[in-house]
N, C-alpha and C positions, 0 to 999 in steps of 0.2 A: 679366245676369251668370250664369255657370255655375259648376258645382262645388259640393261639399257645404258647408253652412254650419255654423259652430260657434256655436250659439245661446248657450252659456254664455259664450264669449269676447265676443260682441257686447254682452252686458249689463254688461260691466266698464267702469270709467272708463278714459279715455285721456288722455294729456297735453294739458292745455288745454281739456278738455271732459268734464264728468261725464255719466254716463248719466241720473241723476235728481238734480236740484238741490233744495235746501230750498224754493225758490220753487215748484217743481212739487208737492212733497209737502204743504207747509203752506198754500199759497195757491191754486194752480190746482185741486187736487183738491177743495177746499172749494167753490169757485165752480162747478166742473163739476157737482157734485151739485146745487147750487142751480138751475143752468140746466136740468138733466135732470129733476128731480123732478116738475114738473107734468105730464110726459109719461109717467111710469112706468106700466106695467101690472102689476097684482098677479099673483102666481103664480111660476112658475119663472124664475130668472135664469141666463143663460149669459154669462160674461165670457170673451172671446177675447183672450188675451195678458195674463194677470194679473200677470206679473212677480213681485215679492216680496210681493204682497198688500196693498200700501199703499192702493190705490184700492178694492180688494175690501172692506177693513175699513170703508170709508165707506159701502159699499153694503149691508152685512149688516143694518143696522137696518131696511131697507125690504123685505127679502126673506128668507123662511125657508128657501127651497130654492135653493142657490147651487152652480153648477158652473163650474169654471175650466178652460180649455184653455190649456196653456203648453208651449212647445217647449224651454225651458231647465230641465233637472233641478235645477240649483243654485238657480234661482229658486223652484221648487216647494218644495224643502227649506226655504228661508227662509220662504216663505209659510205652510207648515204650522205653523211654530213660533209664528206671531203671530195665526193665525185659529182660529176655533172648529172643533172636529173635525167638525162637521156639514157644512162646506164640502167638496165633492167636487172632486178634481183629475184631469184627463186629461193625461198626459204624451205629447204628440204635436204634430206640425205640424197646421195647419188642413186641409191637403190630405189628411192621413192619419187625422184624428180620426173615430171611429165613435161617433155619439151616437144613442141609442135612443129619445129622446123629443124633443118640440118645446118651445120656450121662449117665455114671454110677453114677456120683456124680454131683448134681446141687446145687449151693450155691447163696443165696440172703442175704447179711448182711446189715442191715440198709438201705434197698431199698424199701420194700413193702409199708412203710408209705408214700413214695413219689408218689405212682402210682394213676392215676385217676381211673383205673379199676383193682384193685389187684386180684379179683377173676378171671377175664378174663385171666390175665397173669398166674396165678397158674393153670388154666385149660389148657393153652397151654403147660405148663411144664408137666402136667399129661398126656395129650393126644398125644403130639408131640415130646417132647424132652427128657423125662426120659426113660431110658432103663428098660426092664423087670428085676426086682431085683435091680434096681438103687435106690438111695436115694436123697431126696431133703432136704436141710437145710435152714430154714428161721429164721433169727434173726432180732429183732426189738428193739428199745428203749422201756423201760417198763414204762407204765403210773403210775404204783404203786411203782416205786422205792422210797425209803425213801427220797432222795434228792428232788424228785418232790412233795411228800406229804408235806414235810417241806415248799416248795415254796407256796403250797396252804395255809398252816397255816399262812404264812407271808403275804398273800394277793397279791403275785406276779402273780399267775395264778388263775383262778376261780375254776377249778376242775382238778382232776388228768389227765383226757384224753383231756384236752384243747390243742389246737394248738396255740402256741404263735406267735406273729407277726414275730419274728426273724426266727422261724421254718417255717412259711409260706413263707417267702422270700427265704428260702432254698428248697422250693418245697414240704414241708410236707403237707399231706392231712388229716392225722388222727394220733392218738396215741393209740397204742394197749395195751391191757391186754392179759394175756395168754388165757383167755376164748374167747375173740373176735378174736384173731389170729387163734386159733384152729377152730372157727366157719367158718372163711373164707377158711381155708384149706379144711375143710369138704365140703363146698359149691362148691369148685372146683373139688370135686371127689377124693381128696387125702385121703390116710389112714395114720393117725398119729400114728407113732411108739413110739415116746418119746417126752416128753415136759419137759423143765427145764429152768434154768436161768444161767447167767454168772455174777459173781462178786457182792457181797453185797455192796451197794453204798448209803452212807448217805450224801455225799458231791456232790456239783455240779461240772461239768467238769472244770470250770475255777479255782475252789478251789483245785481240784486235781492237775491241772497244776502248781499251786503255790507250792504245797507240793513236787512235783517231783523235784523241784529245791533245795530241802533241804535234810537233812538226818533224818527228823522226822519220816518217815515211812520206814520200812525195807522190804527186799524181803519176809521175813517170814510173815510180816503183810499182804502184798498183797496176798500171798498164803492162809492166813487165811480168807481173804475176799472172795476169790474164793471158798474155801471149805464151808464156811458158806452159800454162795449162792446156793450150791447144796442142802442144808437143807431147805432153804427158797427161792425158785425160785421167788415167788411173790415180793420179796424185792431186786431183782437184778437190776443192771444197764440195762442189756439186757435180753430179754426172747427169747427162741428159740424152734423150733419144728424140729424133724426129721420125714420125711414123706416118704411113699412109694406109688407107683402107685395104684390107685383105678380103678374100672371098668369104661369103657368108656360109657356103655349103661345105665348110671344113669338116673333117672327121671328128 
């Protein structure tokens, strides 16, 4: 896809599809942190694609030095209002961002699928931004989530990895499986330390949002979906990798 991108527009809701659901903010963010925490490295944190700071806010208890790179100026304005003034923001695309230090933990959550050159950005992380001994966390929506496979059987999307029109309007370029995600990390020179998923998901986000307004599902049920996702990562809402730096002199 060519032509300039309007990153402020891409973060806005479109008819029939929100950019961020309550399920994302109240459920998935909580369980992503639970899945990531055992692998965190102490020191500087770099979050690539912080949006309005909702996930950033869950990370700040673990890191005193936080930098966010975000291409949407409107999103940064919203994030500044809800985050501690100590959080630093860089208003730039990942291709343009100039960062003067390296980071011990780098996080991209539901960002890679938006990028025109995901391998190029991951290569910058590996070569320029990740410290020796640091770790990169990459989380993406899962093409093989049961909710998505059900949508295929219903005829709503043609195949698991399809990009819907609503997703396209939000800037999605692709839909990952664990294997394709790991392939791109390896192509960027990264070493994959761990691969898994977050939260077994048989319902679409809008259906989960409706359930969150009721007492039909309990906290124990949510915990059960998270634990089941650790057994069946290919059936999770999100998939993720924990990576370390690989050699720069790759072929």
